[in-house]
C-alpha positions as CSV (number, residue, x, y, z in Angstrom):
1,M,56.4,37.2,98.0
2,T,57.9,40.5,97.0
3,D,59.3,42.7,99.7
4,T,57.3,45.9,100.3
5,L,60.5,48.0,100.2
6,D,63.9,47.0,98.9
7,I,66.8,49.4,98.8
8,Q,70.1,48.0,97.4
9,G,73.4,49.9,97.0
10,L,71.8,53.3,97.2
11,R,74.3,56.1,96.6
12,L,73.1,59.7,96.5
13,R,75.1,62.7,95.4
14,L,74.1,66.3,95.8
15,P,75.3,69.2,93.6
16,G,78.5,70.7,95.0
17,A,79.1,67.9,97.5
18,A,82.6,66.5,97.5
19,R,81.4,63.0,98.1
20,P,78.1,61.0,98.2
21,V,75.8,61.9,101.1
22,L,74.6,58.3,101.0
23,A,76.9,55.5,100.1
24,G,75.8,51.9,99.8
25,V,72.6,51.9,101.7
26,D,70.8,48.5,101.9
27,L,67.4,48.1,103.5
28,T,64.7,45.5,103.1
29,V,61.3,45.8,104.7
30,A,58.8,42.9,104.3
31,E,55.0,43.2,104.4
32,R,53.7,44.0,107.9
33,E,57.2,44.6,109.2
34,T,58.0,47.8,111.1
35,V,61.4,49.4,110.8
36,A,62.9,52.5,112.4
37,L,65.7,54.4,110.9
38,V,67.9,55.6,113.8
39,G,71.0,57.7,113.7
40,E,72.7,61.0,114.4
41,S,71.6,64.2,112.9
42,G,72.9,64.4,109.3
43,S,73.4,60.7,109.0
44,G,71.1,60.3,106.0
45,K,67.8,59.1,107.5
46,S,65.7,61.7,105.8
47,L,67.4,61.4,102.5
48,T,67.1,57.7,102.5
49,S,63.4,58.0,103.3
50,R,62.8,60.7,100.7
51,S,64.5,58.5,98.1
52,V,61.7,55.9,98.5
53,L,59.3,58.4,97.0
54,R,61.9,60.1,94.8
55,L,61.4,63.4,96.7
56,L,65.1,64.4,96.3
57,P,66.6,67.9,96.0
58,P,67.1,69.3,92.5
59,G,70.2,68.0,90.8
60,A,70.6,65.0,93.1
61,T,71.9,61.9,91.3
62,T,71.4,58.3,92.4
63,E,72.9,54.9,91.9
64,G,71.5,51.6,93.1
65,T,67.9,50.4,93.3
66,V,64.9,51.5,95.3
67,S,61.9,49.2,94.8
68,V,58.4,49.5,96.3
69,Q,56.3,46.4,95.8
70,G,58.8,45.3,93.1
71,Q,58.7,48.5,91.1
72,D,61.9,50.5,90.6
73,V,61.1,54.0,92.0
74,L,64.3,55.5,90.5
75,A,63.2,54.6,87.0
76,M,59.5,55.7,87.3
77,D,58.1,58.4,85.0
78,T,56.0,61.2,86.5
79,G,52.7,59.3,86.1
80,Q,54.0,56.3,87.9
81,L,55.4,58.4,90.7
82,R,52.1,60.1,91.1
83,Q,50.4,56.7,91.3
84,L,53.0,55.6,93.9
85,R,52.6,58.7,96.0
86,T,48.8,58.8,96.0
87,H,47.9,55.1,96.2
88,T,50.8,53.0,97.5
89,A,53.3,54.9,99.8
90,A,53.3,58.1,101.8
91,M,55.8,60.0,104.0
92,I,55.0,61.8,107.2
93,F,57.6,64.5,107.6
94,Q,59.5,64.9,110.8
95,D,59.4,68.7,110.7
96,P,57.2,70.0,107.8
97,G,58.4,73.5,108.6
98,P,56.4,76.6,109.3
99,R,53.1,76.8,107.5
100,S,50.8,79.7,107.6
101,I,47.1,78.9,107.6
102,R,44.5,81.6,107.1
103,C,41.3,81.1,109.1
104,A,38.6,83.7,110.0
105,G,40.7,86.6,108.7
106,S,43.8,85.9,110.8
107,V,47.0,84.0,110.0
108,T,48.1,81.2,112.4
109,S,51.0,78.8,112.4
110,S,48.9,75.9,113.7
111,P,45.9,74.2,112.2
112,R,44.6,73.6,115.7
113,A,44.1,77.3,116.2
114,C,41.3,77.2,113.6
115,G,39.3,74.9,115.9
């Protein structure tokens, strides 16, 4: 059986950074397995997670492999990424940031305010 997620030797460099922000990340998650990424602020949890869907900052470069159900995410074209993101994997952001939603003529910052 193929692992659901397999990250091997992931290195991530951001433009202007003196050294990689991720260096040698290895992670394997089997089907039906639950894994939590835990670490200090700035330790790379979010960038590791974003690499699974290739939602990386502009200019970021990667080395290593990131496979979802046996498919190499880092080598996918835009159509394959769209398929992955809409049918196979998703990300729930820790802090999606401020969003303004217009409802009934007013602007709110919470969808719950729209009832």
